[in-house]
C-alpha positions as CSV (number, residue, x, y, z in Angstrom):
1,M,-17.8,57.4,-10.4
2,W,-20.1,54.6,-11.5
3,R,-17.2,52.7,-13.1
4,Y,-15.1,53.0,-10.0
5,S,-18.0,51.9,-7.8
6,R,-18.8,48.9,-10.1
7,L,-15.1,48.0,-10.4
8,N,-14.7,48.2,-6.6
9,H,-17.7,45.9,-6.2
10,L,-16.3,43.4,-8.6
11,V,-12.9,43.4,-6.9
12,S,-14.6,42.9,-3.5
13,L,-16.5,39.9,-4.9
14,L,-13.3,38.4,-6.2
15,L,-11.7,38.8,-2.8
16,V,-14.6,36.8,-1.3
17,L,-13.9,34.0,-3.8
18,L,-10.1,34.0,-3.1
19,V,-9.5,31.1,-0.8
20,A,-6.3,30.6,1.1
21,T,-5.4,27.6,3.2
22,G,-5.7,28.4,6.9
23,S,-4.7,26.6,10.0
24,H,-6.7,23.8,11.7
25,G,-8.4,22.6,8.5
26,R,-10.1,26.0,7.8
27,Q,-10.3,28.2,4.7
28,A,-9.3,31.8,5.3
29,L,-11.3,34.4,3.3
30,V,-11.6,38.1,3.2
31,T,-15.1,39.3,2.5
32,A,-16.3,42.3,0.4
33,N,-16.5,44.6,3.5
34,G,-13.0,43.5,4.8
35,S,-14.2,40.9,7.4
36,V,-12.0,37.8,8.0
37,L,-13.9,34.6,7.6
38,E,-12.4,31.2,8.7
39,L,-14.7,28.5,7.3
40,P,-14.4,24.9,8.2
41,R,-13.4,22.8,5.2
42,D,-16.9,21.3,5.0
43,Q,-18.6,24.7,4.6
44,S,-18.9,26.6,1.3
45,P,-18.6,30.3,1.2
46,I,-21.7,32.3,0.7
47,T,-21.5,35.7,-1.1
48,F,-23.3,38.8,0.0
49,E,-23.8,42.0,-1.9
50,T,-22.6,45.1,-0.1
51,T,-24.1,48.6,0.3
52,R,-23.3,51.8,2.0
53,L,-25.6,52.4,5.0
54,R,-25.9,55.7,6.9
55,I,-27.2,56.1,10.5
56,H,-28.5,59.5,11.5
57,A,-28.0,59.8,15.2
58,A,-30.1,62.3,17.2
59,A,-27.1,62.7,19.5
60,G,-25.2,64.2,16.6
61,G,-23.8,63.4,13.2
62,S,-24.3,60.6,10.8
63,H,-22.2,57.4,10.6
64,E,-21.5,55.5,7.5
65,L,-20.8,51.7,7.3
66,L,-20.1,49.3,4.4
67,V,-22.4,46.4,5.1
68,E,-23.0,43.0,3.6
69,V,-26.7,42.4,2.8
70,A,-28.4,39.2,3.9
71,G,-31.7,39.0,2.1
72,S,-32.2,35.2,1.5
73,T,-32.9,32.5,4.0
74,I,-29.5,30.9,3.4
75,Q,-27.8,34.3,4.0
76,H,-29.9,34.9,7.1
77,Q,-28.9,31.5,8.5
78,R,-25.1,32.0,7.8
79,G,-25.0,35.7,8.9
80,L,-21.7,36.5,10.6
81,M,-20.9,32.9,11.5
82,Y,-17.2,32.0,11.4
83,R,-16.0,35.7,11.3
84,T,-12.8,36.1,13.2
85,A,-12.3,39.9,12.6
86,M,-14.5,42.7,11.2
87,P,-13.6,46.3,10.5
88,E,-15.3,48.7,12.9
89,N,-17.2,50.6,10.1
90,S,-18.7,47.4,8.6
91,G,-21.5,45.0,9.5
92,M,-24.3,42.9,8.1
93,L,-27.8,44.2,7.3
94,F,-30.6,41.5,7.4
95,I,-33.6,42.3,5.3
96,F,-36.9,40.5,5.8
97,S,-40.0,40.6,3.7
98,H,-42.3,41.2,6.7
99,D,-42.1,42.2,10.4
100,H,-40.6,39.7,12.9
101,T,-40.4,39.3,16.6
102,S,-38.1,36.3,16.8
103,G,-34.6,36.8,18.3
104,F,-31.1,36.2,17.0
105,W,-28.6,33.8,18.5
106,M,-24.9,33.5,18.1
107,Y,-24.2,29.9,17.0
108,R,-20.7,29.6,15.6
109,T,-20.2,33.4,15.8
110,H,-16.8,34.2,17.2
111,L,-17.1,38.0,17.6
112,P,-19.1,39.9,20.2
113,L,-21.7,41.9,18.3
114,S,-24.3,44.6,18.8
115,I,-27.6,44.3,17.0
116,A,-30.0,47.1,16.1
117,Y,-33.6,45.9,15.3
118,I,-35.0,48.3,12.8
119,A,-38.7,48.9,12.1
120,S,-40.2,49.1,8.6
121,D,-39.8,52.9,8.8
122,R,-36.0,52.3,9.0
123,C,-35.8,53.6,12.5
124,I,-34.1,51.7,15.3
125,A,-36.7,49.9,17.5
126,D,-34.2,48.2,19.9
127,I,-30.5,47.6,20.4
128,R,-28.9,44.6,22.2
129,D,-25.3,43.4,22.8
130,M,-24.7,39.8,21.9
131,F,-22.0,37.4,23.0
132,P,-20.3,34.5,21.0
133,C,-21.5,30.9,21.1
134,S,-18.9,29.4,18.8
135,E,-18.4,25.8,19.9
136,G,-20.5,22.7,20.3
137,P,-23.6,21.4,18.6
138,V,-26.5,23.6,17.7
139,S,-28.7,22.2,20.5
140,L,-26.0,23.1,23.1
141,C,-25.6,26.6,21.8
142,Q,-29.4,27.2,21.7
143,R,-29.8,25.9,25.2
144,E,-26.9,27.8,26.7
145,A,-27.0,31.0,24.7
146,V,-29.5,33.7,25.1
147,A,-31.9,34.3,22.3
148,Y,-31.5,38.0,21.7
149,R,-35.1,39.1,21.3
150,P,-36.2,42.6,20.4
151,A,-38.7,44.7,22.5
152,Q,-40.5,45.7,19.3
153,P,-41.3,44.0,15.9
154,Y,-38.6,44.7,13.3
155,R,-38.3,44.4,9.5
156,Y,-34.5,44.8,9.3
157,A,-31.6,44.0,11.7
158,L,-28.0,45.5,11.6
159,E,-25.2,43.6,13.3
160,V,-21.9,45.4,14.0
161,V,-18.9,45.1,16.2
162,Q,-20.0,45.2,19.9
163,G,-20.0,48.7,21.2
164,Y,-20.3,50.5,17.9
165,F,-23.7,52.0,18.7
166,S,-23.0,53.0,22.3
167,H,-19.6,54.6,21.4
168,R,-21.3,56.8,18.9
169,G,-24.4,57.7,20.8
170,I,-26.7,55.8,18.4
171,Q,-29.9,54.9,20.1
172,V,-33.5,53.7,19.7
173,G,-35.3,56.2,17.4
174,D,-32.3,57.0,15.3
175,C,-33.0,56.3,11.6
176,L,-31.0,54.7,8.8
177,E,-30.8,54.9,5.0
178,W,-29.3,52.6,2.4
179,D,-29.9,51.8,-1.3
């Protein structure tokens, strides 16, 4: 089992590094969790480790996702920028060293997303739907886009395809586990 898991992880990392020429001067990549990333030629790919994450919903059942883990400042800044497709059972888990109250915004993010802000006890403190802000300079996006701020402090954040939480009855108070 360990060998298969390790081999699967290595193959996934190789997929991230496989660069194909895309249209409009972009590089088309497939990430470790199956997302499609179309980077402008002036941007370099950033690799993320993946982990399995399970959400235990009080409304019934548990839900497993394969998520990319953003733990560094550079990974936090890139997040899900430039993604043009993402499998429904995947996402990105942001891990911070201390609690935050600042919001997320969607600069150069092409997909509508839902975000769960997760407290240090790994239970969901807030959920928000977020909408793309994919074109224009940073200042325009920051001015016109909503900063998606949580109602409570959080230590982690999980971004998934918009509607993932609501379609599964996942709500504030539900807890998560991951390695």
